[in-house]
C-alpha positions as CSV (number, residue, x, y, z in Angstrom):
1,M,-179.3,122.1,31.3
2,S,-179.3,119.7,33.8
3,E,-182.6,118.0,35.8
4,D,-182.1,120.5,39.5
5,E,-181.4,124.1,37.4
6,C,-184.3,122.6,35.1
7,Y,-186.8,122.7,38.0
8,V,-185.6,125.5,40.1
9,A,-185.3,127.8,37.0
10,D,-186.2,131.5,37.2
11,W,-186.8,131.9,33.9
12,Q,-187.0,135.9,33.6
13,A,-183.1,135.8,35.0
14,I,-182.2,133.3,32.3
15,G,-183.7,135.1,30.2
16,Y,-181.9,137.9,31.4
17,E,-178.4,136.2,31.3
18,D,-178.8,135.5,27.9
19,G,-179.3,139.0,26.6
20,A,-177.1,140.7,28.8
21,A,-174.6,138.4,26.4
22,G,-176.1,139.0,23.2
23,R,-177.8,135.6,22.7
24,D,-179.8,135.0,20.2
25,I,-183.4,133.9,20.7
26,S,-182.5,130.2,19.6
27,Y,-180.9,129.8,23.2
28,L,-184.5,129.3,24.3
29,G,-185.2,126.2,21.8
30,G,-181.9,124.6,23.3
31,R,-183.5,125.6,26.7
32,R,-186.3,123.8,25.9
33,E,-184.9,121.2,24.4
34,A,-183.1,120.0,27.7
35,C,-185.4,120.5,30.0
36,A,-188.2,118.8,28.1
37,K,-186.2,115.2,28.5
38,Y,-186.9,116.3,32.2
39,G,-190.3,116.9,31.6
40,V,-190.0,120.8,33.2
41,S,-191.4,123.5,30.3
42,V,-189.6,126.5,30.2
43,N,-191.8,129.5,30.7
44,T,-191.3,131.8,27.5
45,T,-193.1,134.8,28.5
46,A,-190.8,135.1,31.6
47,Y,-187.5,134.0,29.8
48,R,-188.8,136.8,26.4
49,N,-189.3,138.9,29.2
50,G,-185.7,138.9,30.5
51,R,-184.2,139.1,27.5
52,A,-186.1,142.1,26.5
53,E,-184.3,143.6,30.0
54,G,-180.8,141.6,29.4
55,L,-180.8,142.8,25.2
56,E,-180.9,146.4,26.8
57,L,-177.6,146.1,29.2
58,F,-176.0,144.0,26.0
59,C,-177.0,146.4,23.1
60,T,-175.9,149.5,23.5
61,E,-172.8,151.6,22.1
62,L,-169.9,150.6,23.9
63,R,-170.9,147.4,24.2
64,G,-171.0,147.2,20.5
65,F,-168.0,148.5,20.3
66,D,-166.1,146.3,22.6
67,Q,-167.4,143.3,20.1
68,G,-166.3,144.6,17.6
69,R,-163.2,145.2,18.3
70,S,-162.9,141.5,20.1
71,G,-163.4,140.3,16.6
72,N,-167.3,139.3,17.6
73,S,-169.7,138.3,15.2
74,Y,-173.2,140.5,15.5
75,N,-176.3,138.2,15.2
76,G,-179.0,140.6,14.4
77,V,-180.7,140.1,18.9
78,C,-180.7,144.4,19.2
79,P,-184.6,145.4,19.3
80,A,-184.7,148.7,16.5
81,D,-184.7,150.9,18.8
82,L,-181.2,149.8,19.8
83,E,-179.9,148.4,17.1
84,G,-179.0,151.6,15.8
85,L,-176.3,153.2,18.2
86,F,-175.3,149.3,19.0
87,L,-174.1,149.0,15.1
88,R,-172.4,152.5,15.4
89,G,-170.0,151.4,18.2
90,Y,-169.9,147.6,16.4
91,N,-168.7,149.3,13.2
92,S,-165.6,151.4,14.9
93,G,-164.8,148.3,17.3
94,Q,-164.5,146.5,14.2
95,D,-163.0,148.6,11.8
96,I,-159.7,148.6,14.4
97,F,-160.3,144.9,14.5
98,L,-160.3,144.8,11.0
99,A,-156.2,147.3,10.6
100,K,-154.8,145.7,13.6
101,S,-155.3,142.1,11.8
102,A,-154.4,143.5,8.7
103,V,-150.4,144.8,10.7
104,E,-150.5,141.0,12.4
105,E,-151.0,139.2,9.1
106,L,-148.1,141.3,7.7
107,V,-146.1,140.8,10.4
108,S,-146.5,136.6,10.8
109,A,-146.1,136.7,7.1
110,I,-142.4,138.4,7.4
111,H,-141.8,136.4,10.1
112,D,-142.6,133.3,7.8
113,L,-140.2,134.2,5.0
114,E,-137.1,136.3,7.7
115,L,-137.2,132.7,8.7
116,A,-137.3,130.6,5.4
117,R,-134.2,133.1,4.7
118,E,-132.2,131.7,7.2
119,H,-133.2,127.9,6.2
120,I,-131.1,129.1,2.9
121,L,-128.4,130.0,4.3
122,D,-128.2,126.7,6.5
123,D,-128.6,124.3,3.3
124,M,-126.2,126.6,1.7
125,T,-123.5,126.3,4.7
126,E,-124.1,122.4,4.6
127,I,-123.4,122.6,0.6
128,G,-120.5,124.7,1.0
129,A,-119.0,122.2,3.4
130,L,-119.5,119.1,1.1
131,L,-118.2,121.7,-1.7
132,V,-114.7,121.1,-0.2
133,D,-115.0,117.5,1.2
134,E,-112.6,115.2,-0.5
135,T,-115.2,112.1,-1.2
136,V,-117.2,113.9,-4.0
137,D,-116.3,114.3,-7.0
138,N,-116.3,116.7,-9.4
139,S,-119.7,116.4,-11.4
140,E,-121.5,116.4,-7.8
141,R,-119.8,119.3,-7.0
142,V,-121.5,120.5,-10.4
143,T,-124.5,120.2,-9.1
144,L,-123.4,121.6,-6.0
145,L,-122.9,124.4,-7.4
146,A,-126.3,125.5,-9.2
147,D,-128.3,123.9,-5.9
148,I,-126.2,127.8,-4.2
149,T,-127.0,129.6,-6.8
150,R,-130.7,128.3,-7.0
151,L,-130.4,129.1,-3.6
152,K,-128.4,132.2,-3.4
153,V,-131.8,133.5,-5.8
154,R,-134.2,132.1,-3.8
155,H,-133.0,134.0,-1.3
156,S,-132.6,137.7,-3.0
157,E,-136.1,137.0,-4.3
158,L,-137.6,136.9,-0.3
159,G,-135.1,139.6,0.8
160,M,-137.3,141.3,-1.9
161,E,-140.5,139.8,-0.7
162,I,-139.4,140.9,2.6
163,T,-139.2,144.6,1.5
164,G,-142.5,145.3,-0.2
165,L,-144.2,143.2,3.1
166,Q,-142.5,145.3,5.1
167,F,-143.0,148.9,3.4
168,E,-146.8,147.6,3.2
169,L,-146.7,146.9,6.9
170,M,-145.5,150.6,7.3
171,Q,-149.0,151.3,5.5
172,R,-150.9,149.4,7.6
173,E,-149.3,150.6,11.0
174,A,-150.0,154.4,9.9
175,E,-153.7,153.1,8.6
176,Y,-154.3,150.9,12.3
177,Q,-152.9,154.6,14.0
178,E,-155.8,156.9,11.8
179,V,-158.3,153.7,12.8
180,L,-157.5,154.3,16.9
181,A,-157.7,157.9,16.7
182,R,-161.0,158.7,15.1
183,S,-162.8,156.6,17.1
184,P,-164.3,158.6,19.7
185,Y,-164.6,155.5,21.9
186,L,-160.8,155.2,22.9
C-alpha cells in the first residue's frame, strides 16, 4: 500500500475486499508492514470485521465450484459454518478441472509425437537424397541405409504410442463428459 492509501484507508472495506477475494489473513500482516513504514497503524478490528463479511460472499458453494474448476487452490479461509458448502462446490469443480487437464495433457502429448514423426519423415527424405548423390561412396550408403531403417522403426514405434494415447484420450474424454454430467452446477 502507498503512503496515501495507508492514511485514508477504510480498514473495514479493505478487509471486506480481501475476504470477498478469499485472501488469507496473512494479507493483513503485509498491509500492516506496508503502513508501518509511514507510521500508520492498521485498525485490526475493523479489518477483521470487514474480512468476515467478505468471506460470507466468498465462501459459497458456487464460488467454491468456480475456484475448483479454475484450478485455484483453497487456503482454508472459510469459517467452519461455511466451509462444508464451499468445499462441496470446490471438490466438484476440481473434479472437472482435473478431468479436463488429463484430456489436455493427452492432446498435447499426441501432438508432440505427431510432430516427432513428421521430423523423422523429413530426416528420411534428406537421407534418401544423399543415397542418390554420386559423391557418396558405398560405405556411406550402407550407413545411410542403416539410419533410414532405424528411423523407420522409430516412426513405427511413435505411431504405436500415438495409437495407445488416442485410445487413452477417448477414455479420458468420456470420463470428462461423465464428470460434467454429474456436476449439479452446470
